[in-house]
PDB file of the backbone (N, CA, C, O) and the ligand in Angstrom, with CONECT records:
HET     ZN  A 101       1
ATOM      1  N   MET A   1      99.872 220.107 142.200  1.00  0.00           N
ATOM      2  CA  MET A   1      99.484 218.884 141.553  1.00  0.00           C
ATOM      3  C   MET A   1     100.500 218.369 140.496  1.00  0.00           C
ATOM      4  O   MET A   1     100.740 217.168 140.368  1.00  0.00           O
ATOM      5  N   PHE A   2     101.087 219.346 139.741  1.00  0.00           N
ATOM      6  CA  PHE A   2     102.150 218.831 138.866  1.00  0.00           C
ATOM      7  C   PHE A   2     103.414 218.167 139.548  1.00  0.00           C
ATOM      8  O   PHE A   2     104.080 217.265 139.039  1.00  0.00           O
ATOM      9  N   GLY A   3     103.639 218.747 140.765  1.00  0.00           N
ATOM     10  CA  GLY A   3     104.708 218.169 141.478  1.00  0.00           C
ATOM     11  C   GLY A   3     104.511 216.772 141.874  1.00  0.00           C
ATOM     12  O   GLY A   3     105.423 215.946 141.903  1.00  0.00           O
ATOM     13  N   PHE A   4     103.246 216.530 142.189  1.00  0.00           N
ATOM     14  CA  PHE A   4     103.001 215.097 142.603  1.00  0.00           C
ATOM     15  C   PHE A   4     103.086 214.144 141.388  1.00  0.00           C
ATOM     16  O   PHE A   4     103.548 213.010 141.521  1.00  0.00           O
ATOM     17  N   ASP A   5     102.646 214.604 140.223  1.00  0.00           N
ATOM     18  CA  ASP A   5     102.797 213.733 139.028  1.00  0.00           C
ATOM     19  C   ASP A   5     104.277 213.451 138.667  1.00  0.00           C
ATOM     20  O   ASP A   5     104.595 212.342 138.237  1.00  0.00           O
ATOM     21  N   THR A   6     105.166 214.418 138.834  1.00  0.00           N
ATOM     22  CA  THR A   6     106.585 214.252 138.546  1.00  0.00           C
ATOM     23  C   THR A   6     107.167 213.214 139.504  1.00  0.00           C
ATOM     24  O   THR A   6     107.856 212.278 139.099  1.00  0.00           O
ATOM     25  N   SER A   7     106.858 213.418 140.825  1.00  0.00           N
ATOM     26  CA  SER A   7     107.436 212.525 141.874  1.00  0.00           C
ATOM     27  C   SER A   7     106.911 211.089 141.674  1.00  0.00           C
ATOM     28  O   SER A   7     107.661 210.135 141.881  1.00  0.00           O
ATOM     29  N   SER A   8     105.690 210.927 141.291  1.00  0.00           N
ATOM     30  CA  SER A   8     105.206 209.553 141.097  1.00  0.00           C
ATOM     31  C   SER A   8     105.832 208.921 139.910  1.00  0.00           C
ATOM     32  O   SER A   8     106.021 207.705 139.911  1.00  0.00           O
ATOM     33  N   LEU A   9     106.182 209.689 138.852  1.00  0.00           N
ATOM     34  CA  LEU A   9     106.987 209.152 137.620  1.00  0.00           C
ATOM     35  C   LEU A   9     108.304 208.789 138.157  1.00  0.00           C
ATOM     36  O   LEU A   9     108.810 207.725 137.803  1.00  0.00           O
ATOM     37  N   MET A  10     108.927 209.594 139.004  1.00  0.00           N
ATOM     38  CA  MET A  10     110.215 209.273 139.421  1.00  0.00           C
ATOM     39  C   MET A  10     110.246 208.002 140.239  1.00  0.00           C
ATOM     40  O   MET A  10     111.198 207.224 140.178  1.00  0.00           O
ATOM     41  N   MET A  11     109.130 207.795 141.050  1.00  0.00           N
ATOM     42  CA  MET A  11     109.014 206.634 142.007  1.00  0.00           C
ATOM     43  C   MET A  11     108.802 205.423 141.048  1.00  0.00           C
ATOM     44  O   MET A  11     109.086 204.306 141.481  1.00  0.00           O
ATOM     45  N   PHE A  12     108.347 205.551 139.839  1.00  0.00           N
ATOM     46  CA  PHE A  12     108.203 204.399 138.932  1.00  0.00           C
ATOM     47  C   PHE A  12     109.532 204.126 138.224  1.00  0.00           C
ATOM     48  O   PHE A  12     109.913 202.969 138.042  1.00  0.00           O
ATOM     49  N   LEU A  13     110.291 205.267 137.796  1.00  0.00           N
ATOM     50  CA  LEU A  13     111.452 205.074 137.026  1.00  0.00           C
ATOM     51  C   LEU A  13     112.631 204.658 137.834  1.00  0.00           C
ATOM     52  O   LEU A  13     113.515 203.981 137.308  1.00  0.00           O
ATOM     53  N   PHE A  14     112.697 205.030 139.104  1.00  0.00           N
ATOM     54  CA  PHE A  14     113.875 204.835 140.004  1.00  0.00           C
ATOM     55  C   PHE A  14     114.056 203.295 140.184  1.00  0.00           C
ATOM     56  O   PHE A  14     115.191 202.861 139.988  1.00  0.00           O
ATOM     57  N   PRO A  15     113.091 202.436 140.529  1.00  0.00           N
ATOM     58  CA  PRO A  15     113.400 200.937 140.549  1.00  0.00           C
ATOM     59  C   PRO A  15     113.795 200.447 139.290  1.00  0.00           C
ATOM     60  O   PRO A  15     114.676 199.589 139.239  1.00  0.00           O
ATOM     61  N   VAL A  16     113.194 200.931 138.135  1.00  0.00           N
ATOM     62  CA  VAL A  16     113.604 200.442 136.821  1.00  0.00           C
ATOM     63  C   VAL A  16     115.085 200.650 136.620  1.00  0.00           C
ATOM     64  O   VAL A  16     115.793 199.724 136.223  1.00  0.00           O
ATOM     65  N   VAL A  17     115.559 201.834 136.885  1.00  0.00           N
ATOM     66  CA  VAL A  17     116.949 202.180 136.718  1.00  0.00           C
ATOM     67  C   VAL A  17     117.788 201.252 137.617  1.00  0.00           C
ATOM     68  O   VAL A  17     118.742 200.642 137.133  1.00  0.00           O
ATOM     69  N   ILE A  18     117.451 201.132 138.918  1.00  0.00           N
ATOM     70  CA  ILE A  18     118.191 200.218 139.862  1.00  0.00           C
ATOM     71  C   ILE A  18     118.301 198.804 139.256  1.00  0.00           C
ATOM     72  O   ILE A  18     119.387 198.224 139.236  1.00  0.00           O
ATOM     73  N   VAL A  19     117.160 198.241 138.755  1.00  0.00           N
ATOM     74  CA  VAL A  19     117.156 196.885 138.214  1.00  0.00           C
ATOM     75  C   VAL A  19     118.152 196.831 137.027  1.00  0.00           C
ATOM     76  O   VAL A  19     118.969 195.913 136.947  1.00  0.00           O
ATOM     77  N   LEU A  20     118.080 197.805 136.122  1.00  0.00           N
ATOM     78  CA  LEU A  20     118.992 197.805 135.001  1.00  0.00           C
ATOM     79  C   LEU A  20     120.371 197.814 135.378  1.00  0.00           C
ATOM     80  O   LEU A  20     121.183 197.126 134.760  1.00  0.00           O
ATOM     81  N   ILE A  21     120.745 198.630 136.467  1.00  0.00           N
ATOM     82  CA  ILE A  21     122.170 198.635 136.898  1.00  0.00           C
ATOM     83  C   ILE A  21     122.540 197.273 137.467  1.00  0.00           C
ATOM     84  O   ILE A  21     123.605 196.754 137.133  1.00  0.00           O
ATOM     85  N   ILE A  22     121.678 196.653 138.340  1.00  0.00           N
ATOM     86  CA  ILE A  22     121.981 195.342 138.817  1.00  0.00           C
ATOM     87  C   ILE A  22     122.162 194.291 137.785  1.00  0.00           C
ATOM     88  O   ILE A  22     123.036 193.437 137.930  1.00  0.00           O
ATOM     89  N   VAL A  23     121.326 194.311 136.681  1.00  0.00           N
ATOM     90  CA  VAL A  23     121.435 193.372 135.654  1.00  0.00           C
ATOM     91  C   VAL A  23     122.769 193.611 134.927  1.00  0.00           C
ATOM     92  O   VAL A  23     123.423 192.634 134.563  1.00  0.00           O
ATOM     93  N   THR A  24     123.191 194.825 134.703  1.00  0.00           N
ATOM     94  CA  THR A  24     124.462 195.083 134.004  1.00  0.00           C
ATOM     95  C   THR A  24     125.650 194.578 134.849  1.00  0.00           C
ATOM     96  O   THR A  24     126.637 194.088 134.298  1.00  0.00           O
ATOM     97  N   ILE A  25     125.549 194.702 136.222  1.00  0.00           N
ATOM     98  CA  ILE A  25     126.613 194.244 137.119  1.00  0.00           C
ATOM     99  C   ILE A  25     126.668 192.742 137.077  1.00  0.00           C
ATOM    100  O   ILE A  25     127.747 192.177 136.896  1.00  0.00           O
ATOM    101  N   VAL A  26     125.539 192.066 137.237  1.00  0.00           N
ATOM    102  CA  VAL A  26     125.430 190.609 137.211  1.00  0.00           C
ATOM    103  C   VAL A  26     125.979 190.065 135.851  1.00  0.00           C
ATOM    104  O   VAL A  26     126.680 189.054 135.816  1.00  0.00           O
ATOM    105  N   LYS A  27     125.650 190.742 134.781  1.00  0.00           N
ATOM    106  CA  LYS A  27     126.056 190.212 133.420  1.00  0.00           C
ATOM    107  C   LYS A  27     127.621 190.319 133.319  1.00  0.00           C
ATOM    108  O   LYS A  27     128.270 189.425 132.777  1.00  0.00           O
ATOM    109  N   SER A  28     128.188 191.402 133.839  1.00  0.00           N
ATOM    110  CA  SER A  28     129.623 191.636 133.729  1.00  0.00           C
ATOM    111  C   SER A  28     130.333 190.601 134.735  1.00  0.00           C
ATOM    112  O   SER A  28     131.431 190.136 134.428  1.00  0.00           O
ATOM    113  N   GLN A  29     129.776 190.286 135.795  1.00  0.00           N
ATOM    114  CA  GLN A  29     130.377 189.265 136.652  1.00  0.00           C
ATOM    115  C   GLN A  29     130.263 187.930 136.101  1.00  0.00           C
ATOM    116  O   GLN A  29     131.139 187.105 136.359  1.00  0.00           O
ATOM    117  N   LYS A  30     129.178 187.603 135.298  1.00  0.00           N
ATOM    118  CA  LYS A  30     129.072 186.201 134.645  1.00  0.00           C
ATOM    119  C   LYS A  30     130.109 186.152 133.597  1.00  0.00           C
ATOM    120  O   LYS A  30     130.699 185.087 133.415  1.00  0.00           O
ATOM    121  N   SER A  31     130.403 187.232 132.860  1.00  0.00           N
ATOM    122  CA  SER A  31     131.357 187.205 131.820  1.00  0.00           C
ATOM    123  C   SER A  31     132.738 186.933 132.335  1.00  0.00           C
ATOM    124  O   SER A  31     133.500 186.235 131.665  1.00  0.00           O
ATOM    125  N   THR A  32     133.122 187.464 133.533  1.00  0.00           N
ATOM    126  CA  THR A  32     134.395 187.152 134.113  1.00  0.00           C
ATOM    127  C   THR A  32     134.398 185.681 134.674  1.00  0.00           C
ATOM    128  O   THR A  32     135.442 185.029 134.675  1.00  0.00           O
ATOM    129  N   ASP A  33     133.253 185.184 135.136  1.00  0.00           N
ATOM    130  CA  ASP A  33     133.298 183.829 135.643  1.00  0.00           C
ATOM    131  C   ASP A  33     133.477 182.825 134.492  1.00  0.00           C
ATOM    132  O   ASP A  33     134.025 181.737 134.674  1.00  0.00           O
ATOM    133  N   GLN A  34     132.991 183.229 133.284  1.00  0.00           N
ATOM    134  CA  GLN A  34     133.207 182.328 132.062  1.00  0.00           C
ATOM    135  C   GLN A  34     134.579 182.267 131.704  1.00  0.00           C
ATOM    136  O   GLN A  34     135.030 181.274 131.132  1.00  0.00           O
ATOM    137  N   ASN A  35     135.349 183.349 132.023  1.00  0.00           N
ATOM    138  CA  ASN A  35     136.833 183.353 131.553  1.00  0.00           C
ATOM    139  C   ASN A  35     137.609 182.492 132.521  1.00  0.00           C
ATOM    140  O   ASN A  35     138.620 181.916 132.119  1.00  0.00           O
ATOM    141  N   GLU A  36     137.186 182.360 133.827  1.00  0.00           N
ATOM    142  CA  GLU A  36     138.075 181.682 134.791  1.00  0.00           C
ATOM    143  C   GLU A  36     138.073 180.124 134.581  1.00  0.00           C
ATOM    144  O   GLU A  36     139.110 179.503 134.817  1.00  0.00           O
ATOM    145  N   PRO A  37     137.003 179.503 134.168  1.00  0.00           N
ATOM    146  CA  PRO A  37     137.150 178.084 133.861  1.00  0.00           C
ATOM    147  C   PRO A  37     138.110 177.728 132.808  1.00  0.00           C
ATOM    148  O   PRO A  37     138.782 176.699 132.881  1.00  0.00           O
ATOM    149  N   SER A  38     138.192 178.574 131.809  1.00  0.00           N
ATOM    150  CA  SER A  38     139.171 178.346 130.738  1.00  0.00           C
ATOM    151  C   SER A  38     140.543 178.533 131.204  1.00  0.00           C
ATOM    152  O   SER A  38     141.450 177.893 130.671  1.00  0.00           O
ATOM    153  N   LYS A  39     140.776 179.372 132.172  1.00  0.00           N
ATOM    154  CA  LYS A  39     142.139 179.564 132.742  1.00  0.00           C
ATOM    155  C   LYS A  39     142.479 178.270 133.566  1.00  0.00           C
ATOM    156  O   LYS A  39     143.602 177.772 133.485  1.00  0.00           O
ATOM    157  N   ASN A  40     141.502 177.735 134.355  1.00  0.00           N
ATOM    158  CA  ASN A  40     141.686 176.524 135.164  1.00  0.00           C
ATOM    159  C   ASN A  40     142.028 175.376 134.179  1.00  0.00           C
ATOM    160  O   ASN A  40     142.922 174.574 134.447  1.00  0.00           O
ATOM    161  N   LEU A  41     141.320 175.310 133.058  1.00  0.00           N
ATOM    162  CA  LEU A  41     141.489 174.218 132.181  1.00  0.00           C
ATOM    163  C   LEU A  41     142.821 174.247 131.625  1.00  0.00           C
ATOM    164  O   LEU A  41     143.421 173.207 131.355  1.00  0.00           O
ATOM    165  N   HIS A  42     143.376 175.555 131.417  1.00  0.00           N
ATOM    166  CA  HIS A  42     144.718 175.699 130.863  1.00  0.00           C
ATOM    167  C   HIS A  42     145.781 175.209 131.896  1.00  0.00           C
ATOM    168  O   HIS A  42     146.785 174.595 131.537  1.00  0.00           O
ATOM    169  N   THR A  43     145.530 175.489 133.098  1.00  0.00           N
ATOM    170  CA  THR A  43     146.521 175.164 134.108  1.00  0.00           C
ATOM    171  C   THR A  43     146.367 173.604 134.426  1.00  0.00           C
ATOM    172  O   THR A  43     147.336 172.917 134.748  1.00  0.00           O
ATOM    173  N   ASP A  44     145.156 173.139 134.316  1.00  0.00           N
ATOM    174  CA  ASP A  44     145.014 171.608 134.541  1.00  0.00           C
ATOM    175  C   ASP A  44     145.882 170.734 133.566  1.00  0.00           C
ATOM    176  O   ASP A  44     146.251 169.599 133.865  1.00  0.00           O
ATOM    177  N   ARG A  45     146.172 171.337 132.408  1.00  0.00           N
ATOM    178  CA  ARG A  45     146.919 170.594 131.387  1.00  0.00           C
ATOM    179  C   ARG A  45     148.408 170.725 131.643  1.00  0.00           C
ATOM    180  O   ARG A  45     149.241 170.008 131.088  1.00  0.00           O
ATOM    181  N   LEU A  46     148.700 171.684 132.520  1.00  0.00           N
ATOM    182  CA  LEU A  46     150.175 171.897 132.862  1.00  0.00           C
ATOM    183  C   LEU A  46     150.488 171.547 134.360  1.00  0.00           C
ATOM    184  O   LEU A  46     149.666 171.649 135.269  1.00  0.00           O
ATOM    185  N   THR A  47     151.715 171.143 134.490  1.00  0.00           N
ATOM    186  CA  THR A  47     152.201 170.782 135.870  1.00  0.00           C
ATOM    187  C   THR A  47     153.588 171.566 135.965  1.00  0.00           C
ATOM    188  O   THR A  47     154.204 172.012 134.997  1.00  0.00           O
ATOM    189  N   LEU A  48     153.948 171.649 137.223  1.00  0.00           N
ATOM    190  CA  LEU A  48     155.247 172.323 137.514  1.00  0.00           C
ATOM    191  C   LEU A  48     156.361 171.184 137.685  1.00  0.00           C
ATOM    192  O   LEU A  48     156.166 170.172 138.358  1.00  0.00           O
ATOM    193  N   CYS A  49     157.400 171.426 137.089  1.00  0.00           N
ATOM    194  CA  CYS A  49     158.506 170.467 137.148  1.00  0.00           C
ATOM    195  C   CYS A  49     159.112 170.512 138.587  1.00  0.00           C
ATOM    196  O   CYS A  49     159.474 171.593 139.051  1.00  0.00           O
ATOM    197  N   PRO A  50     159.225 169.386 139.278  1.00  0.00           N
ATOM    198  CA  PRO A  50     159.820 169.485 140.627  1.00  0.00           C
ATOM    199  C   PRO A  50     161.216 169.743 140.637  1.00  0.00           C
ATOM    200  O   PRO A  50     161.746 170.090 141.692  1.00  0.00           O
ATOM    201  N   ASP A  51     161.899 169.612 139.559  1.00  0.00           N
ATOM    202  CA  ASP A  51     163.352 169.812 139.476  1.00  0.00           C
ATOM    203  C   ASP A  51     163.645 171.373 139.266  1.00  0.00           C
ATOM    204  O   ASP A  51     164.345 172.028 140.038  1.00  0.00           O
ATOM    205  N   CYS A  52     163.004 171.895 138.097  1.00  0.00           N
ATOM    206  CA  CYS A  52     163.369 173.252 137.685  1.00  0.00           C
ATOM    207  C   CYS A  52     162.256 174.228 137.905  1.00  0.00           C
ATOM    208  O   CYS A  52     162.480 175.424 137.719  1.00  0.00           O
ATOM    209  N   GLY A  53     161.002 173.790 138.310  1.00  0.00           N
ATOM    210  CA  GLY A  53     159.990 174.657 138.573  1.00  0.00           C
ATOM    211  C   GLY A  53     159.261 175.215 137.308  1.00  0.00           C
ATOM    212  O   GLY A  53     158.377 176.063 137.424  1.00  0.00           O
ATOM    213  N   GLY A  54     159.646 174.727 136.119  1.00  0.00           N
ATOM    214  CA  GLY A  54     159.035 175.151 134.854  1.00  0.00           C
ATOM    215  C   GLY A  54     157.733 174.442 134.669  1.00  0.00           C
ATOM    216  O   GLY A  54     157.444 173.374 135.209  1.00  0.00           O
ATOM    217  N   LYS A  55     156.886 175.205 133.769  1.00  0.00           N
ATOM    218  CA  LYS A  55     155.592 174.680 133.361  1.00  0.00           C
ATOM    219  C   LYS A  55     155.775 173.513 132.349  1.00  0.00           C
ATOM    220  O   LYS A  55     156.491 173.704 131.366  1.00  0.00           O
ATOM    221  N   VAL A  56     155.221 172.424 132.523  1.00  0.00           N
ATOM    222  CA  VAL A  56     155.337 171.296 131.721  1.00  0.00           C
ATOM    223  C   VAL A  56     153.946 170.764 131.319  1.00  0.00           C
ATOM    224  O   VAL A  56     153.061 170.687 132.171  1.00  0.00           O
ATOM    225  N   SER A  57     153.741 170.404 130.071  1.00  0.00           N
ATOM    226  CA  SER A  57     152.467 169.865 129.721  1.00  0.00           C
ATOM    227  C   SER A  57     152.405 168.429 130.233  1.00  0.00           C
ATOM    228  O   SER A  57     153.392 167.694 130.191  1.00  0.00           O
ATOM    229  N   LYS A  58     151.113 168.011 130.760  1.00  0.00           N
ATOM    230  CA  LYS A  58     151.118 166.567 131.257  1.00  0.00           C
ATOM    231  C   LYS A  58     151.258 165.517 130.227  1.00  0.00           C
ATOM    232  O   LYS A  58     151.484 164.336 130.490  1.00  0.00           O
ATOM    233  N   ARG A  59     151.097 166.061 128.911  1.00  0.00           N
ATOM    234  CA  ARG A  59     151.255 165.102 127.848  1.00  0.00           C
ATOM    235  C   ARG A  59     152.725 165.005 127.337  1.00  0.00           C
ATOM    236  O   ARG A  59     153.066 164.222 126.450  1.00  0.00           O
ATOM    237  N   ALA A  60     153.551 165.853 127.962  1.00  0.00           N
ATOM    238  CA  ALA A  60     155.003 165.823 127.511  1.00  0.00           C
ATOM    239  C   ALA A  60     155.685 164.489 128.060  1.00  0.00           C
ATOM    240  O   ALA A  60     155.365 163.954 129.121  1.00  0.00           O
ATOM    241  N   ILE A  61     156.591 164.065 127.259  1.00  0.00           N
ATOM    242  CA  ILE A  61     157.294 162.875 127.673  1.00  0.00           C
ATOM    243  C   ILE A  61     158.368 163.243 128.789  1.00  0.00           C
ATOM    244  O   ILE A  61     158.691 162.437 129.662  1.00  0.00           O
ATOM    245  N   SER A  62     158.872 164.477 128.692  1.00  0.00           N
ATOM    246  CA  SER A  62     159.930 164.914 129.628  1.00  0.00           C
ATOM    247  C   SER A  62     159.857 166.425 129.732  1.00  0.00           C
ATOM    248  O   SER A  62     159.237 167.045 128.868  1.00  0.00           O
ATOM    249  N   CYS A  63     160.436 167.042 130.710  1.00  0.00           N
ATOM    250  CA  CYS A  63     160.401 168.493 131.001  1.00  0.00           C
ATOM    251  C   CYS A  63     161.228 169.146 129.802  1.00  0.00           C
ATOM    252  O   CYS A  63     162.380 168.799 129.540  1.00  0.00           O
ATOM    253  N   PRO A  64     160.561 170.079 129.135  1.00  0.00           N
ATOM    254  CA  PRO A  64     161.304 170.783 128.050  1.00  0.00           C
ATOM    255  C   PRO A  64     162.473 171.747 128.592  1.00  0.00           C
ATOM    256  O   PRO A  64     163.384 172.137 127.862  1.00  0.00           O
ATOM    257  N   HIS A  65     162.355 172.075 129.898  1.00  0.00           N
ATOM    258  CA  HIS A  65     163.421 172.941 130.462  1.00  0.00           C
ATOM    259  C   HIS A  65     164.625 172.221 130.934  1.00  0.00           C
ATOM    260  O   HIS A  65     165.733 172.662 130.632  1.00  0.00           O
ATOM    261  N   CYS A  66     164.511 171.219 131.602  1.00  0.00           N
ATOM    262  CA  CYS A  66     165.759 170.491 132.238  1.00  0.00           C
ATOM    263  C   CYS A  66     165.807 168.966 131.730  1.00  0.00           C
ATOM    264  O   CYS A  66     166.762 168.238 132.004  1.00  0.00           O
ATOM    265  N   GLY A  67     164.776 168.565 131.019  1.00  0.00           N
ATOM    266  CA  GLY A  67     164.878 167.155 130.525  1.00  0.00           C
ATOM    267  C   GLY A  67     164.380 166.175 131.494  1.00  0.00           C
ATOM    268  O   GLY A  67     164.422 164.996 131.144  1.00  0.00           O
ATOM    269  N   LEU A  68     163.900 166.472 132.696  1.00  0.00           N
ATOM    270  CA  LEU A  68     163.479 165.445 133.604  1.00  0.00           C
ATOM    271  C   LEU A  68     162.347 164.632 133.060  1.00  0.00           C
ATOM    272  O   LEU A  68     161.343 165.199 132.629  1.00  0.00           O
ATOM    273  N   PRO A  69     162.471 163.222 133.059  1.00  0.00           N
ATOM    274  CA  PRO A  69     161.452 162.372 132.411  1.00  0.00           C
ATOM    275  C   PRO A  69     160.130 162.506 133.248  1.00  0.00           C
ATOM    276  O   PRO A  69     160.150 162.722 134.460  1.00  0.00           O
ATOM    277  N   MET A  70     159.021 162.367 132.540  1.00  0.00           N
ATOM    278  CA  MET A  70     157.682 162.493 133.109  1.00  0.00           C
ATOM    279  C   MET A  70     157.515 161.401 134.225  1.00  0.00           C
ATOM    280  O   MET A  70     156.825 161.630 135.218  1.00  0.00           O
ATOM    281  N   SER A  71     158.141 160.252 134.041  1.00  0.00           N
ATOM    282  CA  SER A  71     158.073 159.105 135.044  1.00  0.00           C
ATOM    283  C   SER A  71     158.633 159.573 136.334  1.00  0.00           C
ATOM    284  O   SER A  71     158.127 159.172 137.382  1.00  0.00           O
ATOM    285  N   GLU A  72     159.739 160.472 136.341  1.00  0.00           N
ATOM    286  CA  GLU A  72     160.258 160.923 137.564  1.00  0.00           C
ATOM    287  C   GLU A  72     159.375 161.962 138.168  1.00  0.00           C
ATOM    288  O   GLU A  72     159.424 162.080 139.393  1.00  0.00           O
ATOM    289  N   MET A  73     158.559 162.747 137.475  1.00  0.00           N
ATOM    290  CA  MET A  73     157.623 163.680 138.027  1.00  0.00           C
ATOM    291  C   MET A  73     156.498 162.964 138.719  1.00  0.00           C
ATOM    292  O   MET A  73     155.999 163.391 139.760  1.00  0.00           O
ATOM    293  N   ILE A  74     156.087 161.794 138.076  1.00  0.00           N
ATOM    294  CA  ILE A  74     155.043 161.066 138.747  1.00  0.00           C
ATOM    295  C   ILE A  74     155.492 160.514 140.134  1.00  0.00           C
ATOM    296  O   ILE A  74     154.712 160.455 141.085  1.00  0.00           O
ATOM    297  N   LYS A  75     156.763 160.124 140.193  1.00  0.00           N
ATOM    298  CA  LYS A  75     157.259 159.621 141.407  1.00  0.00           C
ATOM    299  C   LYS A  75     157.362 160.753 142.496  1.00  0.00           C
ATOM    300  O   LYS A  75     157.203 160.495 143.689  1.00  0.00           O
ATOM    301  N   GLU A  76     157.615 161.918 142.069  1.00  0.00           N
ATOM    302  CA  GLU A  76     157.594 163.153 142.955  1.00  0.00           C
ATOM    303  C   GLU A  76     156.288 163.479 143.418  1.00  0.00           C
ATOM    304  O   GLU A  76     156.173 164.193 144.414  1.00  0.00           O
ATOM    305  N   GLY A  77     155.225 163.015 142.779  1.00  0.00           N
ATOM    306  CA  GLY A  77     153.953 163.328 143.230  1.00  0.00           C
ATOM    307  C   GLY A  77     153.421 164.665 142.702  1.00  0.00           C
ATOM    308  O   GLY A  77     152.503 165.249 143.279  1.00  0.00           O
ATOM    309  N   SER A  78     153.996 165.129 141.623  1.00  0.00           N
ATOM    310  CA  SER A  78     153.622 166.462 141.056  1.00  0.00           C
ATOM    311  C   SER A  78     152.234 166.267 140.305  1.00  0.00           C
ATOM    312  O   SER A  78     151.401 167.170 140.231  1.00  0.00           O
ATOM    313  N   LEU A  79     152.082 165.114 139.804  1.00  0.00           N
ATOM    314  CA  LEU A  79     150.851 164.853 138.959  1.00  0.00           C
ATOM    315  C   LEU A  79     149.723 164.395 139.761  1.00  0.00           C
ATOM    316  O   LEU A  79     148.646 164.139 139.223  1.00  0.00           O
TER     317      LEU A  79
HETATM  318 ZN    ZN A 101     162.323 170.743 134.533  1.00  0.00          ZN2+
END
């Protein structure tokens, strides 16, 4: 009779533990998803220079690496 009581307790606790593990996994995945948009936002503000391949801010007047004017980058279709 005691054996039956222990197994019924386990049958109750087992799904609770599974749910807690799933919630922990989902929360950790959500935290990584929140980091990715900020990375995309960072790259959205940068473009690659067609001449030197360096990262250039879209607000820059010219490439800080090779001095290519931003108007030339627009012509190249990089923006
Ligand atoms: Zn450049």
